Steps between C-alpha positions, in 0.01 A plus 500: 500500500822703456435536126132596549584767755783632285261542209237673715760730652626565149157630405498728805847630428407574139205701626701672774802599292412471133172692527692812614718454192184507290368818659842669516515618135145634522538678834845639411346669197165604652641631829811660352842499666383709799188292566681172449783615729240566773349154459844335489612681814187422702498137384864464613413653838198273538720194452656592834155530655398167347803343665401642839140385454606146422782496758615155389158351581477344153829314539441397861134422429583284198744294706260473797209392278717249310599334829133480614331431167262242654390714795229741382453655844870581529503652150199717587689628803815567296292694248315702764815589690663615177205726417500664843876548480458660156244741648758606758756551226246700297485754784880521507523537122224761502684717752822473298314596183349810661846619605647421157218681321561814703878481457561398136409766240373268225268326750396821676377636167281193435349387834185342351704285264719389790196418716329298225824312432539416869145362527569293189809333649318435829229311312760310301674394823181322611521238224518153668761371258719359780220263607449357153874488436555306822218263402667472158176604331589814308274433204195653670696809601640536149155491342359765732803727494535478122130565447483812715828643370389444141193707582724771646719494190200548274363786712834683491500496120133600485490772766847661513522754219716781641728592791199660673359149556810359671307461829285231337798265462541409872121507546458236227787291637361514854151395390646202312695389810189527719302276265788247496512492882125438538498238225801313642374499859166362381685217325701414812182478707315290244781267390705459818271632777775746590410845627719751687489439875705706744563317827674757720723804506784272608464297180500818290819621668656157449410518131672838475805367684537193279446705184770752591799312348310468172399866518859615543607311190201614293532859622867517413434346159219750437727774630767403246258498210299814575709734714665633186173639364418658837846658525459636149215708637699603807800612293279656228589290197315632194165345404622350171790313663272379779249379240771320300624330817145396586442358152825302518411373849153395384650309208741320733218417742299352214791279400572395858136395532573211266695307764318608815237223457786251516645646820160538667403140421844381609453655847230262637663213308830559685317536833378142463800355315862619485538452124851618413486323163208715386669821618820410313308417182306828510822700537693318229219527245360842584807719551646467146157563347463821700845613388412457132171683556678797661740530205212485250302773677811717520546474124141616447487760779420797272206317346380378839493853644324628188226240535464533877514877533514670162760711322533733800662219701736347240790715618472318832565156347848503653332475840339172399828365362680597819270313738456182294785317681278490809298227325797262502529533878132523592411153368739312734392735781136399452587129508745505792318749725164397646481160324828383655625723783153601624323167448771301676468695822753781468299814410725704729798408281309627199419819689869559569581464129229732376529762775877526458464539125216752527692714747811500281296620202328767708829631639652527152198690371481732801869586475454569130194717565645701785825560310318619188581193290154338488515420127328226303839333442562473875145375549545222242834394649352485851201294384701243305773479764255439784327223303833328432596523868168352611539211257843414641382522862192284438705237315736476798214477752306248289801269486534522877136420571491213249812348653349536848199302375737249338331560166843536339836356605 
């Protein structure tokens, strides 16, 4: 079961993170540095909105479904409560987006693109992946998600021919997500007789309350990864540097996608069984491999930037080399975070780790920006340093929680 779910999640992660790597070279050339900078900036902003929309419901929902896998009525209620809670969060995120669009110049100049992108992430947030993940049946979700995103990929290459058509990108992505939601919900009803069922407002509020520790950790993690791009717009970093940073970040996200299926499959596995031996094996085997991979990519950074963005972006290859050390820390983080600390009943501990690290990064960047030293070198140092700090904090907390469960002496 663990291996099957890992493979299915692997397919989804390839689609989620590798497909953007496929479209990146094309869009970077077709949209130009200004157009691509707009897309990169809005995508980074929408990651924050995606985090608000989900509000930790996926993590809490996965755990709740895994613990009630044989109770279809309970799962229907969990699903329905999560959907209603997401609707509440959509209103909150929508209000925030309106204020941001009015306040931030790059968004104020492109309100239709911002609106289309927001609708797209709302539709994506409705995917019932937490139900299938909790049931340990991700194959069906993988097939539907991969199929619709492949269609979106093809349409982007067919329809997007110039920067004037940039609005079509979020429209295509949103349509693909809508199809995936309808298709997946139909499968849940047919295969498991599960359909969203909201019991009461009290249950919805309880869902929000129990999801909050997960949200804090996810929000801080998202904050760490994407606040840099947003601050680049606030402190008026030039479009080329912003684009180079976005390309480097997209490359890293694609690489990190390779081990996310492992961590996501490990989460329900650890909920049911405290398997320290498996965690130890994954860390001992995976970490050295990631280190070698980071060194290899660094040696080829000029060629990588040429392929991904074109000759215009090669001068920014030093940005990619600078952030590669984050890979060495992010793999242990993905294994020790939700799959160990969160799954074994201490999501608040995880929240403390991630929030503390996110705030430290934000403070460093704000001080740099307000003092006139918001340079790419400072940005790289803050990003790598915060990832290293989070890795150390999670390792300490994971050891504590495993010892409390007597999984290790």
